[in-house]
TORMITI-736056 format. One line per 10 residues: number of its first residue (from 1); their letters; for each residue y, z negated, x negated of C-alpha. Coordinates in nm, 3 decimals, padded with zeros to 5 digits. Layout:
<atoms>
NUM> a> Y/Z/X  ...
</atoms>
This chain:
<atoms>
1> mdrgikigal> 01.021/-02.244/01.378  01.055/-02.541/01.141  01.253/-02.472/00.820  00.967/-02.605/00.604  00.726/-02.361/00.763  00.964/-02.071/00.700  01.004/-02.173/00.336  00.627/-02.203/00.307  00.581/-01.856/00.447  00.827/-01.714/00.195
11> gggllgllig> 00.647/-01.882/-00.092  00.309/-01.768/00.031  00.306/-01.465/-00.192  00.274/-01.680/-00.501  -00.042/-01.854/-00.391  -00.166/-01.531/-00.236  -00.148/-01.368/-00.576  -00.322/-01.662/-00.731  -00.615/-01.656/-00.492  -00.597/-01.286/-00.411
21> flvggplvsl> -00.927/-01.210/-00.574  -01.098/-01.383/-00.281  -00.985/-01.113/-00.038  -00.795/-00.856/-00.238  -00.874/-00.539/-00.419  -00.853/-00.451/-00.785  -00.473/-00.465/-00.801  -00.464/-00.821/-00.671  -00.751/-00.917/-00.899  -00.558/-00.770/-01.190
31> algaiagalg> -00.251/-00.972/-01.096  -00.464/-01.284/-01.070  -00.614/-01.215/-01.409  -00.270/-01.181/-01.563  -00.159/-01.512/-01.416  -00.478/-01.697/-01.505  -00.474/-01.550/-01.853  -00.112/-01.647/-01.906  -00.189/-02.001/-01.801  -00.500/-02.007/-02.016
41> gdlanlgidq> -00.778/-02.073/-01.766  -00.964/-01.998/-01.447  -00.858/-02.104/-01.097  -01.004/-02.454/-01.121  -00.828/-02.503/-01.453  -00.502/-02.403/-01.283  -00.529/-02.710/-01.063  -00.670/-02.543/-00.752  -00.935/-02.763/-00.594  -01.283/-02.618/-00.650
51> rfindvtedl> -01.395/-02.721/-00.299  -01.102/-02.524/-00.153  -01.203/-02.217/-00.356  -01.567/-02.252/-00.246  -01.480/-02.306/00.123  -01.254/-02.001/00.141  -01.498/-01.785/-00.054  -01.788/-01.882/00.173  -01.598/-01.833/00.500  -01.429/-01.498/00.433
61> apgssalflm> -01.639/-01.207/00.546  -01.599/-00.848/00.427  -01.323/-00.679/00.624  -01.149/-01.006/00.706  -00.816/-01.122/00.572  -00.637/-01.437/00.468  -00.283/-01.566/00.443  -00.208/-01.819/00.170  00.108/-02.027/00.195  00.268/-02.237/-00.072
71> ardadpeata> 00.521/-02.490/00.052  00.692/-02.794/-00.091  00.699/-03.104/00.129  00.545/-02.917/00.423  00.367/-03.094/00.706  00.011/-02.950/00.712  -00.035/-03.033/01.081  00.292/-02.863/01.179  00.199/-02.559/00.970  -00.143/-02.541/01.138
81> aalepfegkv> 00.020/-02.571/01.481  00.261/-02.286/01.401  -00.031/-02.064/01.295  -00.252/-02.157/01.592  -00.160/-01.850/01.803  -00.320/-01.632/01.534  -00.659/-01.803/01.583  -00.731/-01.847/01.215  -00.892/-02.124/01.020  -00.655/-02.345/00.821
91> yysylpeete> -00.746/-02.483/00.479  -00.539/-02.726/00.275  -00.508/-02.763/-00.099  -00.241/-02.887/-00.333  -00.112/-02.753/-00.663  00.009/-02.988/-00.933  00.388/-02.955/-00.977  00.340/-02.837/-01.334  00.111/-02.553/-01.221  00.356/-02.450/-00.949
101> aqlreilaed> 00.641/-02.441/-01.200  00.432/-02.233/-01.442  00.343/-01.985/-01.167  00.705/-01.947/-01.060  00.810/-01.889/-01.421  00.540/-01.628/-01.484  00.613/-01.443/-01.160  00.986/-01.444/-01.234  00.924/-01.286/-01.576  00.672/-01.022/-01.470
111> el> 00.702/-00.837/-01.143  00.338/-00.807/-01.040
</atoms>
């Protein structure tokens, strides 16, 4: 497996926490609230594309699951190819570097 994909998989927890309310329970929603509150805004204000949020929200059915990956300098097509055996739908979105740095700082300070 490509090194970039492995790094993306390891960083996936960060974005998973950020968007966890889409598929998670109260604990994940609470974590999301803490992050959003610390950054002073909702998901769109955090730099997450509103269309991405809407697409994922519309497509996830009750009882389904999602895996969110955050990777730096990853090749989206290679990532999609690596995940193909799992027969999922792949969405792409990008976080501004400032938002990513803020998330990493917050998560390093508070173990969610």
